[in-house]
N, CA, C and O atoms as CSV, one atom per row, in Angstrom:
chain,resi,resn,atom,element,x,y,z
A,1,MET,N,N,-8.243,-1.766,-16.275
A,1,MET,CA,C,-6.767,-1.899,-16.227
A,1,MET,C,C,-6.010,-0.846,-16.822
A,1,MET,O,O,-4.965,-0.394,-16.355
A,2,GLU,N,N,-6.689,-0.395,-18.086
A,2,GLU,CA,C,-5.999,0.705,-18.768
A,2,GLU,C,C,-5.840,2.034,-18.018
A,2,GLU,O,O,-4.926,2.838,-18.202
A,3,ARG,N,N,-6.889,2.161,-17.116
A,3,ARG,CA,C,-6.879,3.453,-16.314
A,3,ARG,C,C,-5.759,3.309,-15.257
A,3,ARG,O,O,-5.194,4.317,-14.832
A,4,LEU,N,N,-5.447,2.140,-14.851
A,4,LEU,CA,C,-4.291,1.987,-13.932
A,4,LEU,C,C,-2.989,2.264,-14.461
A,4,LEU,O,O,-2.137,2.852,-13.795
A,5,ALA,N,N,-2.789,1.835,-15.712
A,5,ALA,CA,C,-1.601,2.110,-16.434
A,5,ALA,C,C,-1.460,3.581,-16.813
A,5,ALA,O,O,-0.352,4.116,-16.757
A,6,GLU,N,N,-2.563,4.262,-17.202
A,6,GLU,CA,C,-2.501,5.550,-17.475
A,6,GLU,C,C,-2.106,6.366,-16.262
A,6,GLU,O,O,-1.234,7.231,-16.341
A,7,ALA,N,N,-2.808,6.062,-15.037
A,7,ALA,CA,C,-2.473,6.713,-13.863
A,7,ALA,C,C,-1.020,6.549,-13.456
A,7,ALA,O,O,-0.383,7.525,-13.062
A,8,PHE,N,N,-0.486,5.356,-13.540
A,8,PHE,CA,C,0.899,5.158,-13.267
A,8,PHE,C,C,1.777,5.954,-14.209
A,8,PHE,O,O,2.735,6.618,-13.814
A,9,LEU,N,N,1.420,5.860,-15.413
A,9,LEU,CA,C,2.409,6.729,-16.411
A,9,LEU,C,C,2.361,8.261,-15.994
A,9,LEU,O,O,3.401,8.919,-15.947
A,10,LYS,N,N,1.260,8.748,-15.726
A,10,LYS,CA,C,1.130,10.167,-15.358
A,10,LYS,C,C,1.822,10.479,-14.080
A,10,LYS,O,O,2.490,11.504,-13.949
A,11,ASN,N,N,1.649,9.519,-13.052
A,11,ASN,CA,C,2.254,9.669,-11.822
A,11,ASN,C,C,3.891,9.575,-11.764
A,11,ASN,O,O,4.621,10.357,-11.154
A,12,MET,N,N,4.276,8.508,-12.491
A,12,MET,CA,C,5.705,8.153,-12.373
A,12,MET,C,C,6.447,8.777,-13.490
A,12,MET,O,O,7.669,8.860,-13.369
A,13,GLY,N,N,5.897,9.214,-14.531
A,13,GLY,CA,C,6.605,9.879,-15.675
A,13,GLY,C,C,6.646,11.322,-15.481
A,13,GLY,O,O,6.072,12.073,-16.270
A,14,ASP,N,N,7.308,11.757,-14.453
A,14,ASP,CA,C,7.275,13.254,-14.107
A,14,ASP,C,C,7.876,14.080,-15.155
A,14,ASP,O,O,7.596,15.277,-15.214
A,15,GLN,N,N,8.688,13.528,-15.993
A,15,GLN,CA,C,9.331,14.351,-17.072
A,15,GLN,C,C,8.749,13.832,-18.496
A,15,GLN,O,O,9.455,13.895,-19.502
A,16,LEU,N,N,7.527,13.356,-18.529
A,16,LEU,CA,C,6.915,13.018,-19.772
A,16,LEU,C,C,6.938,13.984,-20.786
A,16,LEU,O,O,6.578,15.136,-20.547
A,17,VAL,N,N,7.342,13.616,-21.945
A,17,VAL,CA,C,7.343,14.414,-23.154
A,17,VAL,C,C,6.409,13.955,-24.134
A,17,VAL,O,O,6.527,14.281,-25.315
A,18,PHE,N,N,5.446,13.184,-23.699
A,18,PHE,CA,C,4.448,12.780,-24.615
A,18,PHE,C,C,3.036,12.583,-23.816
A,18,PHE,O,O,3.020,12.395,-22.599
A,19,GLY,N,N,1.952,12.638,-24.546
A,19,GLY,CA,C,0.638,12.567,-24.007
A,19,GLY,C,C,0.339,11.119,-23.631
A,19,GLY,O,O,0.923,10.184,-24.180
A,20,VAL,N,N,-0.611,10.952,-22.655
A,20,VAL,CA,C,-0.995,9.662,-22.297
A,20,VAL,C,C,-2.479,9.575,-22.327
A,20,VAL,O,O,-3.115,10.452,-21.743
A,21,SER,N,N,-3.085,8.639,-22.926
A,21,SER,CA,C,-4.524,8.455,-22.863
A,21,SER,C,C,-4.861,6.902,-22.690
A,21,SER,O,O,-4.086,6.041,-23.104
A,22,SER,N,N,-5.986,6.619,-22.095
A,22,SER,CA,C,-6.375,5.301,-21.942
A,22,SER,C,C,-7.826,5.045,-22.406
A,22,SER,O,O,-8.653,5.951,-22.306
A,23,ALA,N,N,-8.149,3.877,-22.895
A,23,ALA,CA,C,-9.487,3.559,-23.319
A,23,ALA,C,C,-9.622,1.998,-23.356
A,23,ALA,O,O,-8.667,1.227,-23.456
A,24,GLY,N,N,-10.970,1.632,-23.259
A,24,GLY,CA,C,-11.294,0.206,-23.309
A,24,GLY,C,C,-11.938,0.014,-24.576
A,24,GLY,O,O,-12.140,0.967,-25.329
A,25,LEU,N,N,-12.290,-1.217,-24.871
A,25,LEU,CA,C,-13.117,-1.603,-26.070
A,25,LEU,C,C,-14.445,-0.799,-26.126
A,25,LEU,O,O,-14.826,-0.225,-27.146
A,26,GLU,N,N,-15.104,-0.804,-24.971
A,26,GLU,CA,C,-16.270,0.084,-24.746
A,26,GLU,C,C,-16.182,0.918,-23.564
A,26,GLU,O,O,-15.596,0.499,-22.565
A,27,PRO,N,N,-16.772,2.184,-23.602
A,27,PRO,CA,C,-16.722,2.973,-22.441
A,27,PRO,C,C,-17.637,2.199,-21.395
A,27,PRO,O,O,-18.629,1.547,-21.721
A,28,GLY,N,N,-17.160,2.363,-20.058
A,28,GLY,CA,C,-17.887,1.663,-19.048
A,28,GLY,C,C,-17.716,2.462,-17.863
A,28,GLY,O,O,-17.464,3.666,-17.914
A,29,ARG,N,N,-17.861,1.749,-16.702
A,29,ARG,CA,C,-17.663,2.447,-15.303
A,29,ARG,C,C,-16.248,1.810,-14.813
A,29,ARG,O,O,-15.828,0.682,-15.070
A,30,LEU,N,N,-15.684,2.729,-14.113
A,30,LEU,CA,C,-14.526,2.325,-13.289
A,30,LEU,C,C,-14.784,1.197,-12.389
A,30,LEU,O,O,-15.827,1.180,-11.736
A,31,ASN,N,N,-13.932,0.263,-12.301
A,31,ASN,CA,C,-14.077,-0.885,-11.375
A,31,ASN,C,C,-13.765,-0.188,-9.898
A,31,ASN,O,O,-12.676,0.291,-9.584
A,32,PRO,N,N,-14.861,-0.229,-9.121
A,32,PRO,CA,C,-14.691,0.422,-7.724
A,32,PRO,C,C,-13.397,-0.303,-7.041
A,32,PRO,O,O,-12.597,0.373,-6.395
A,33,LEU,N,N,-13.236,-1.645,-7.206
A,33,LEU,CA,C,-12.254,-2.338,-6.412
A,33,LEU,C,C,-10.773,-1.734,-6.942
A,33,LEU,O,O,-9.835,-1.529,-6.172
A,34,ALA,N,N,-10.734,-1.514,-8.221
A,34,ALA,CA,C,-9.499,-1.035,-8.773
A,34,ALA,C,C,-9.221,0.448,-8.247
A,34,ALA,O,O,-8.108,0.831,-7.887
A,35,VAL,N,N,-10.321,1.196,-8.247
A,35,VAL,CA,C,-10.144,2.594,-7.632
A,35,VAL,C,C,-9.658,2.526,-6.254
A,35,VAL,O,O,-8.785,3.309,-5.879
A,36,GLU,N,N,-10.184,1.602,-5.435
A,36,GLU,CA,C,-9.815,1.488,-4.091
A,36,GLU,C,C,-8.313,1.062,-4.016
A,36,GLU,O,O,-7.528,1.642,-3.265
A,37,SER,N,N,-7.944,0.022,-4.828
A,37,SER,CA,C,-6.595,-0.426,-4.826
A,37,SER,C,C,-5.645,0.738,-5.116
A,37,SER,O,O,-4.589,0.826,-4.489
A,38,MET,N,N,-5.989,1.633,-6.046
A,38,MET,CA,C,-5.070,2.669,-6.340
A,38,MET,C,C,-4.924,3.680,-5.201
A,38,MET,O,O,-3.862,4.214,-4.881
A,39,LYS,N,N,-6.185,3.890,-4.593
A,39,LYS,CA,C,-6.185,4.736,-3.323
A,39,LYS,C,C,-5.245,4.316,-2.308
A,39,LYS,O,O,-4.613,5.143,-1.650
A,40,ARG,N,N,-5.112,2.948,-2.135
A,40,ARG,CA,C,-4.282,2.385,-1.104
A,40,ARG,C,C,-2.885,2.767,-1.318
A,40,ARG,O,O,-2.091,2.690,-0.381
A,41,ILE,N,N,-2.503,3.195,-2.538
A,41,ILE,CA,C,-1.006,3.519,-2.724
A,41,ILE,C,C,-1.034,5.089,-3.097
A,41,ILE,O,O,-0.072,5.602,-3.670
A,42,GLY,N,N,-2.099,5.772,-2.771
A,42,GLY,CA,C,-2.044,7.256,-2.901
A,42,GLY,C,C,-2.431,7.863,-4.164
A,42,GLY,O,O,-2.222,9.058,-4.374
A,43,ILE,N,N,-2.994,7.089,-5.027
A,43,ILE,CA,C,-3.324,7.485,-6.458
A,43,ILE,C,C,-4.873,7.534,-6.627
A,43,ILE,O,O,-5.525,6.492,-6.558
A,44,ASP,N,N,-5.425,8.663,-6.833
A,44,ASP,CA,C,-6.869,8.736,-6.881
A,44,ASP,C,C,-7.391,8.726,-8.350
A,44,ASP,O,O,-7.235,9.733,-9.042
A,45,ILE,N,N,-7.973,7.674,-8.819
A,45,ILE,CA,C,-8.436,7.621,-10.231
A,45,ILE,C,C,-9.994,7.684,-10.267
A,45,ILE,O,O,-10.596,7.442,-11.313
A,46,SER,N,N,-10.587,7.985,-9.204
A,46,SER,CA,C,-12.078,7.962,-9.015
A,46,SER,C,C,-12.775,8.963,-9.982
A,46,SER,O,O,-13.919,8.724,-10.370
A,47,LYS,N,N,-12.149,10.007,-10.354
A,47,LYS,CA,C,-12.671,11.010,-11.254
A,47,LYS,C,C,-12.409,10.863,-12.665
A,47,LYS,O,O,-12.820,11.706,-13.463
A,48,ASN,N,N,-11.684,9.741,-13.063
A,48,ASN,CA,C,-11.199,9.540,-14.417
A,48,ASN,C,C,-12.404,9.100,-15.302
A,48,ASN,O,O,-13.220,8.300,-14.845
A,49,ASN,N,N,-12.518,9.555,-16.433
A,49,ASN,CA,C,-13.527,9.217,-17.482
A,49,ASN,C,C,-13.193,7.988,-18.087
A,49,ASN,O,O,-12.009,7.697,-18.253
A,50,THR,N,N,-14.190,7.161,-18.469
A,50,THR,CA,C,-13.818,6.042,-19.338
A,50,THR,C,C,-14.085,6.415,-20.747
A,50,THR,O,O,-14.963,7.241,-20.995
A,51,LYS,N,N,-13.364,5.846,-21.710
A,51,LYS,CA,C,-13.489,6.182,-23.039
A,51,LYS,C,C,-13.442,4.867,-23.878
A,51,LYS,O,O,-12.985,3.851,-23.356
A,52,SER,N,N,-13.876,4.856,-25.092
A,52,SER,CA,C,-13.598,3.675,-25.936
A,52,SER,C,C,-12.440,3.990,-26.804
A,52,SER,O,O,-12.165,5.149,-27.116
A,53,VAL,N,N,-11.698,2.867,-27.231
A,53,VAL,CA,C,-10.668,3.005,-28.204
A,53,VAL,C,C,-11.065,3.844,-29.435
A,53,VAL,O,O,-10.298,4.710,-29.856
A,54,SER,N,N,-12.185,3.612,-29.983
A,54,SER,CA,C,-12.594,4.226,-31.219
A,54,SER,C,C,-12.722,5.693,-31.124
A,54,SER,O,O,-12.683,6.414,-32.121
A,55,SER,N,N,-12.883,6.158,-29.847
A,55,SER,CA,C,-12.968,7.656,-29.548
A,55,SER,C,C,-11.617,8.268,-29.691
A,55,SER,O,O,-11.513,9.457,-29.993
A,56,LEU,N,N,-10.552,7.492,-29.484
A,56,LEU,CA,C,-9.124,8.043,-29.646
A,56,LEU,C,C,-8.498,7.821,-30.942
A,56,LEU,O,O,-7.392,8.312,-31.166
A,57,LEU,N,N,-9.149,7.078,-31.871
A,57,LEU,CA,C,-8.394,6.828,-33.053
A,57,LEU,C,C,-8.461,7.916,-34.138
A,57,LEU,O,O,-7.971,7.721,-35.250
A,58,ASN,N,N,-9.051,9.023,-33.815
A,58,ASN,CA,C,-9.076,10.148,-34.721
A,58,ASN,C,C,-7.681,10.883,-34.669
A,58,ASN,O,O,-7.414,11.811,-35.432
A,59,LYS,N,N,-6.857,10.428,-33.762
A,59,LYS,CA,C,-5.507,10.932,-33.544
A,59,LYS,C,C,-4.521,9.855,-33.783
A,59,LYS,O,O,-4.810,8.694,-33.493
A,60,ARG,N,N,-3.401,10.160,-34.283
A,60,ARG,CA,C,-2.373,9.209,-34.524
A,60,ARG,C,C,-1.318,9.128,-33.293
A,60,ARG,O,O,-0.871,10.141,-32.756
A,61,TYR,N,N,-0.991,7.881,-32.930
A,61,TYR,CA,C,-0.168,7.609,-31.823
A,61,TYR,C,C,1.163,7.041,-32.343
A,61,TYR,O,O,1.177,6.423,-33.407
A,62,ASP,N,N,2.233,7.225,-31.655
A,62,ASP,CA,C,3.507,6.574,-32.048
A,62,ASP,C,C,3.563,5.155,-31.417
A,62,ASP,O,O,4.172,4.231,-31.955
A,63,LEU,N,N,2.886,5.040,-30.241
A,63,LEU,CA,C,3.005,3.753,-29.481
A,63,LEU,C,C,1.658,3.560,-28.747
A,63,LEU,O,O,1.101,4.454,-28.110
A,64,MET,N,N,1.214,2.359,-28.893
A,64,MET,CA,C,0.031,1.978,-28.110
A,64,MET,C,C,0.355,0.703,-27.298
A,64,MET,O,O,0.986,-0.227,-27.799
A,65,VAL,N,N,-0.098,0.693,-26.030
A,65,VAL,CA,C,0.178,-0.323,-25.158
A,65,VAL,C,C,-1.230,-0.954,-24.887
A,65,VAL,O,O,-2.115,-0.285,-24.353
A,66,PHE,N,N,-1.389,-2.058,-25.209
A,66,PHE,CA,C,-2.699,-2.939,-25.037
A,66,PHE,C,C,-2.558,-3.815,-23.745
A,66,PHE,O,O,-1.658,-4.639,-23.580
A,67,VAL,N,N,-3.529,-3.545,-22.878
A,67,VAL,CA,C,-3.494,-4.436,-21.574
A,67,VAL,C,C,-4.643,-5.369,-21.886
A,67,VAL,O,O,-5.755,-5.114,-21.424
A,68,CYS,N,N,-4.448,-6.396,-22.615
A,68,CYS,CA,C,-5.476,-7.360,-22.884
A,68,CYS,C,C,-4.793,-8.631,-23.162
A,68,CYS,O,O,-3.577,-8.668,-23.346
A,69,SER,N,N,-5.578,-9.725,-23.200
A,69,SER,CA,C,-4.884,-11.008,-23.393
A,69,SER,C,C,-5.893,-11.898,-24.202
A,69,SER,O,O,-6.820,-12.497,-23.658
A,70,GLU,N,N,-5.645,-11.931,-25.490
A,70,GLU,CA,C,-6.381,-12.747,-26.459
A,70,GLU,C,C,-6.390,-14.235,-26.015
A,70,GLU,O,O,-7.330,-14.987,-26.270
A,71,SER,N,N,-5.301,-14.599,-25.347
A,71,SER,CA,C,-5.035,-16.026,-24.946
A,71,SER,C,C,-6.011,-16.350,-23.822
A,71,SER,O,O,-6.273,-17.517,-23.529
A,72,GLN,N,N,-6.590,-15.218,-23.147
A,72,GLN,CA,C,-7.555,-15.314,-22.076
A,72,GLN,C,C,-8.999,-15.129,-22.557
A,72,GLN,O,O,-9.985,-15.062,-21.823
A,73,GLY,N,N,-8.983,-15.061,-23.790
A,73,GLY,CA,C,-10.272,-14.790,-24.438
A,73,GLY,C,C,-10.774,-13.384,-24.477
A,73,GLY,O,O,-11.930,-13.089,-24.778
A,74,GLN,N,N,-9.821,-12.521,-24.151
A,74,GLN,CA,C,-10.094,-10.963,-24.127
A,74,GLN,C,C,-9.891,-10.501,-25.576
A,74,GLN,O,O,-9.003,-10.986,-26.276
A,75,SER,N,N,-10.711,-9.579,-25.998
A,75,SER,CA,C,-10.482,-8.950,-27.333
A,75,SER,C,C,-9.649,-7.805,-27.104
A,75,SER,O,O,-9.789,-7.059,-26.135
A,76,CYS,N,N,-8.688,-7.653,-28.095
A,76,CYS,CA,C,-7.819,-6.576,-28.157
A,76,CYS,C,C,-8.149,-5.568,-29.286
A,76,CYS,O,O,-8.457,-6.023,-30.388
A,77,PRO,N,N,-8.107,-4.298,-29.098
A,77,PRO,CA,C,-8.479,-3.382,-30.124
A,77,PRO,C,C,-7.731,-3.566,-31.327
A,77,PRO,O,O,-6.592,-4.032,-31.297
A,78,VAL,N,N,-8.395,-3.171,-32.556
A,78,VAL,CA,C,-7.836,-3.140,-33.816
A,78,VAL,C,C,-7.615,-1.743,-34.097
A,78,VAL,O,O,-8.508,-0.922,-33.888
A,79,VAL,N,N,-6.363,-1.381,-34.609
A,79,VAL,CA,C,-6.021,0.047,-34.790
A,79,VAL,C,C,-5.869,0.115,-36.451
A,79,VAL,O,O,-5.081,-0.623,-37.043
A,80,PRO,N,N,-6.568,0.916,-37.013
A,80,PRO,CA,C,-6.659,1.039,-38.513
A,80,PRO,C,C,-5.468,1.704,-39.238
A,80,PRO,O,O,-5.555,2.053,-40.415
A,81,TYR,N,N,-4.377,1.865,-38.513
A,81,TYR,CA,C,-3.203,2.492,-39.020
A,81,TYR,C,C,-1.929,1.863,-38.459
A,81,TYR,O,O,-1.974,1.240,-37.399
A,82,LYS,N,N,-0.850,2.003,-39.112
A,82,LYS,CA,C,0.414,1.459,-38.563
A,82,LYS,C,C,0.791,2.263,-37.301
A,82,LYS,O,O,0.768,3.494,-37.304
A,83,VAL,N,N,1.130,1.548,-36.247
A,83,VAL,CA,C,1.615,1.971,-34.973
A,83,VAL,C,C,2.405,0.994,-34.309
A,83,VAL,O,O,2.167,-0.203,-34.474
A,84,ASP,N,N,3.427,1.437,-33.487
A,84,ASP,CA,C,4.106,0.456,-32.672
A,84,ASP,C,C,3.250,0.046,-31.524
A,84,ASP,O,O,2.649,0.874,-30.839
A,85,LYS,N,N,3.200,-1.232,-31.318
A,85,LYS,CA,C,2.274,-1.794,-30.304
A,85,LYS,C,C,3.077,-2.683,-29.272
A,85,LYS,O,O,4.005,-3.408,-29.630
A,86,ILE,N,N,2.674,-2.578,-28.048
A,86,ILE,CA,C,3.163,-3.495,-27.083
A,86,ILE,C,C,1.837,-4.089,-26.398
A,86,ILE,O,O,0.853,-3.403,-26.124
A,87,TYR,N,N,1.959,-5.466,-26.164
A,87,TYR,CA,C,0.852,-6.126,-25.529
A,87,TYR,C,C,1.274,-6.626,-24.095
A,87,TYR,O,O,2.245,-7.368,-23.946
A,88,TRP,N,N,0.553,-6.216,-23.124
A,88,TRP,CA,C,0.788,-6.717,-21.761
A,88,TRP,C,C,-0.413,-7.690,-21.415
A,88,TRP,O,O,-1.586,-7.321,-21.351
A,89,ASP,N,N,-0.013,-8.846,-21.224
A,89,ASP,CA,C,-0.890,-9.932,-20.783
A,89,ASP,C,C,-1.166,-9.965,-19.275
A,89,ASP,O,O,-0.475,-10.642,-18.514
A,90,ILE,N,N,-2.232,-9.186,-18.853
A,90,ILE,CA,C,-2.566,-9.020,-17.522
A,90,ILE,C,C,-4.003,-9.332,-17.311
A,90,ILE,O,O,-4.893,-8.917,-18.053
A,91,GLU,N,N,-4.191,-10.072,-16.278
A,91,GLU,CA,C,-5.564,-10.490,-15.879
A,91,GLU,C,C,-6.552,-9.303,-15.756
A,91,GLU,O,O,-6.117,-8.289,-15.208
A,92,ASP,N,N,-7.770,-9.310,-16.180
A,92,ASP,CA,C,-8.641,-8.315,-16.000
A,92,ASP,C,C,-9.306,-8.455,-14.620
A,92,ASP,O,O,-9.891,-9.498,-14.329
A,93,PRO,N,N,-9.223,-7.372,-13.730
A,93,PRO,CA,C,-9.763,-7.556,-12.304
A,93,PRO,C,C,-11.312,-7.841,-12.387
A,93,PRO,O,O,-11.839,-8.524,-11.510
A,94,SER,N,N,-11.975,-7.372,-13.333
A,94,SER,CA,C,-13.467,-7.672,-13.398
A,94,SER,C,C,-13.735,-9.110,-13.556
A,94,SER,O,O,-14.858,-9.546,-13.301
A,95,THR,N,N,-12.844,-9.828,-13.934
A,95,THR,CA,C,-13.104,-11.287,-14.113
A,95,THR,C,C,-12.795,-12.145,-12.899
A,95,THR,O,O,-13.098,-13.338,-12.900
A,96,LEU,N,N,-12.191,-11.557,-11.848
A,96,LEU,CA,C,-11.783,-12.243,-10.663
A,96,LEU,C,C,-12.950,-12.681,-9.796
A,96,LEU,O,O,-13.953,-11.987,-9.629
A,97,ALA,N,N,-12.747,-13.933,-9.230
A,97,ALA,CA,C,-13.796,-14.392,-8.288
A,97,ALA,C,C,-13.340,-14.123,-6.889
A,97,ALA,O,O,-12.150,-13.983,-6.606
A,98,GLY,N,N,-14.365,-14.051,-5.976
A,98,GLY,CA,C,-13.877,-13.835,-4.559
A,98,GLY,C,C,-14.478,-12.612,-3.981
A,98,GLY,O,O,-15.085,-11.836,-4.720
A,99,THR,N,N,-14.365,-12.402,-2.825
A,99,THR,CA,C,-14.854,-11.236,-2.063
A,99,THR,C,C,-13.895,-10.658,-1.010
A,99,THR,O,O,-12.874,-11.255,-0.670
A,100,GLY,N,N,-14.238,-9.561,-0.548
A,100,GLY,CA,C,-13.457,-9.028,0.605
A,100,GLY,C,C,-11.917,-8.853,0.337
A,100,GLY,O,O,-11.454,-8.456,-0.732
A,101,LYS,N,N,-11.206,-9.191,1.416
A,101,LYS,CA,C,-9.761,-9.034,1.469
A,101,LYS,C,C,-9.037,-9.903,0.427
A,101,LYS,O,O,-8.028,-9.489,-0.144
A,102,GLY,N,N,-9.561,-11.096,0.192
A,102,GLY,CA,C,-8.977,-11.964,-0.830
A,102,GLY,C,C,-8.985,-11.334,-2.237
A,102,GLY,O,O,-7.991,-11.308,-2.963
A,103,LEU,N,N,-10.131,-10.854,-2.546
A,103,LEU,CA,C,-10.370,-10.209,-3.885
A,103,LEU,C,C,-9.458,-8.999,-3.889
A,103,LEU,O,O,-8.772,-8.793,-4.891
A,104,ALA,N,N,-9.398,-8.193,-2.863
A,104,ALA,CA,C,-8.614,-6.891,-2.875
A,104,ALA,C,C,-7.181,-7.274,-2.940
A,104,ALA,O,O,-6.459,-6.538,-3.613
A,105,LYS,N,N,-6.666,-8.268,-2.373
A,105,LYS,CA,C,-5.326,-8.759,-2.628
A,105,LYS,C,C,-4.924,-9.098,-4.020
A,105,LYS,O,O,-3.827,-8.775,-4.476
A,106,LYS,N,N,-5.894,-9.803,-4.738
A,106,LYS,CA,C,-5.790,-10.181,-6.149
A,106,LYS,C,C,-5.562,-9.023,-7.037
A,106,LYS,O,O,-4.675,-8.946,-7.887
A,107,ILE,N,N,-6.560,-8.020,-6.722
A,107,ILE,CA,C,-6.506,-6.704,-7.528
A,107,ILE,C,C,-5.271,-5.917,-7.270
A,107,ILE,O,O,-4.793,-5.240,-8.180
A,108,ASP,N,N,-4.673,-5.964,-5.988
A,108,ASP,CA,C,-3.551,-5.294,-5.619
A,108,ASP,C,C,-2.298,-5.890,-6.410
A,108,ASP,O,O,-1.398,-5.168,-6.840
A,109,LYS,N,N,-2.328,-7.327,-6.563
A,109,LYS,CA,C,-1.230,-7.935,-7.376
A,109,LYS,C,C,-1.225,-7.459,-8.805
A,109,LYS,O,O,-0.173,-7.204,-9.391
A,110,ILE,N,N,-2.450,-7.337,-9.377
A,110,ILE,CA,C,-2.485,-6.901,-10.711
A,110,ILE,C,C,-2.070,-5.546,-10.812
A,110,ILE,O,O,-1.311,-5.246,-11.734
A,111,ARG,N,N,-2.513,-4.545,-9.878
A,111,ARG,CA,C,-2.088,-3.277,-9.889
A,111,ARG,C,C,-0.558,-3.207,-9.784
A,111,ARG,O,O,0.003,-2.406,-10.532
A,112,ASP,N,N,0.161,-3.924,-8.974
A,112,ASP,CA,C,1.570,-4.023,-8.849
A,112,ASP,C,C,2.215,-4.422,-10.057
A,112,ASP,O,O,3.272,-3.904,-10.420
A,113,LYS,N,N,1.558,-5.430,-10.776
A,113,LYS,CA,C,2.261,-5.886,-12.083
A,113,LYS,C,C,2.181,-4.826,-13.146
A,113,LYS,O,O,3.075,-4.690,-13.981
A,114,ILE,N,N,1.126,-4.093,-13.110
A,114,ILE,CA,C,0.943,-2.957,-14.142
A,114,ILE,C,C,1.923,-1.926,-13.773
A,114,ILE,O,O,2.541,-1.401,-14.700
A,115,LYS,N,N,2.175,-1.536,-12.521
A,115,LYS,CA,C,3.171,-0.641,-12.129
A,115,LYS,C,C,4.551,-1.061,-12.632
A,115,LYS,O,O,5.258,-0.257,-13.239
A,116,LEU,N,N,4.926,-2.275,-12.392
A,116,LEU,CA,C,6.171,-2.834,-12.818
A,116,LEU,C,C,6.374,-2.739,-14.439
A,116,LEU,O,O,7.463,-2.460,-14.940
A,117,LYS,N,N,5.298,-2.982,-15.126
A,117,LYS,CA,C,5.298,-2.939,-16.534
A,117,LYS,C,C,5.531,-1.433,-16.990
A,117,LYS,O,O,6.293,-1.172,-17.920
A,118,VAL,N,N,4.865,-0.498,-16.317
A,118,VAL,CA,C,5.016,0.835,-16.594
A,118,VAL,C,C,6.480,1.307,-16.306
A,118,VAL,O,O,7.134,1.961,-17.118
A,119,LEU,N,N,6.912,0.936,-15.136
A,119,LEU,CA,C,8.381,1.307,-14.855
A,119,LEU,C,C,9.375,0.770,-15.888
A,119,LEU,O,O,10.370,1.412,-16.226
A,120,GLY,N,N,9.073,-0.391,-16.356
A,120,GLY,CA,C,9.918,-1.009,-17.494
A,120,GLY,C,C,9.787,-0.183,-18.761
A,120,GLY,O,O,10.762,0.191,-19.412
A,121,LEU,N,N,8.505,0.083,-19.074
A,121,LEU,CA,C,8.364,0.955,-20.257
A,121,LEU,C,C,8.976,2.335,-20.215
A,121,LEU,O,O,9.568,2.792,-21.192
A,122,LEU,N,N,8.827,3.032,-19.024
A,122,LEU,CA,C,9.469,4.395,-18.833
A,122,LEU,C,C,11.023,4.194,-18.985
A,122,LEU,O,O,11.664,4.972,-19.692
A,123,ASN,N,N,11.635,3.142,-18.316
A,123,ASN,CA,C,12.990,2.953,-18.568
A,123,ASN,C,C,13.432,2.706,-19.845
A,123,ASN,O,O,14.470,3.242,-20.234
A,124,GLU,N,N,12.739,1.907,-20.621
A,124,GLU,CA,C,12.920,1.622,-22.043
A,124,GLU,C,C,12.916,2.847,-22.799
A,124,GLU,O,O,13.869,3.090,-23.539
A,125,ILE,N,N,11.871,3.711,-22.686
A,125,ILE,CA,C,11.770,5.032,-23.390
A,125,ILE,C,C,12.918,5.952,-23.035
A,125,ILE,O,O,13.433,6.682,-23.881
A,126,ASP,N,N,13.303,5.909,-21.802
A,126,ASP,CA,C,14.340,6.825,-21.327
A,126,ASP,C,C,15.672,6.411,-21.915
A,126,ASP,O,O,16.488,7.266,-22.260
A,127,SER,N,N,15.926,5.010,-22.046
A,127,SER,CA,C,17.134,4.590,-22.660
A,127,SER,C,C,17.384,4.969,-24.169
A,127,SER,O,O,18.507,4.994,-24.671
A,128,HIS,N,N,16.203,5.263,-24.843
A,128,HIS,CA,C,16.154,5.582,-26.257
A,128,HIS,C,C,16.281,7.070,-26.490
A,128,HIS,O,O,16.408,7.524,-27.627
A,129,LYS,N,N,16.247,7.844,-25.385
A,129,LYS,CA,C,16.238,9.264,-25.632
A,129,LYS,C,C,17.575,9.882,-26.222
A,129,LYS,O,O,17.626,10.861,-26.967
A,130,ASP,N,N,18.624,9.154,-25.769
A,130,ASP,CA,C,19.994,9.562,-26.176
A,130,ASP,C,C,20.405,9.264,-27.514
A,130,ASP,O,O,21.530,9.582,-27.899
């Protein structure tokens, strides 16, 4: 999911004045269904590398967005320094049941929810520039 958010930020934030990185609790493999979902809207994330949060913590960030839900039993990363945090409670596509078009539709809904969250974040950031 974090790869989806990163891709949207990089694709929609055409005037970004900040860097964007994404990572999971553990480095893993990209979810092929999420990759296909993004391809359906013209964004290719198939070559993106997966990283662990710990690999990014050697650098300080002003803001971190966590795409996790402790209420759904998901672990959220712990950051060992003070940083502004935003939590997006979004279902993890890898936990979804189903197959075929039904599953693809569920993943597309998650993708679209992440896109809306990213748009809201970009609008929020843009409103604080002045």
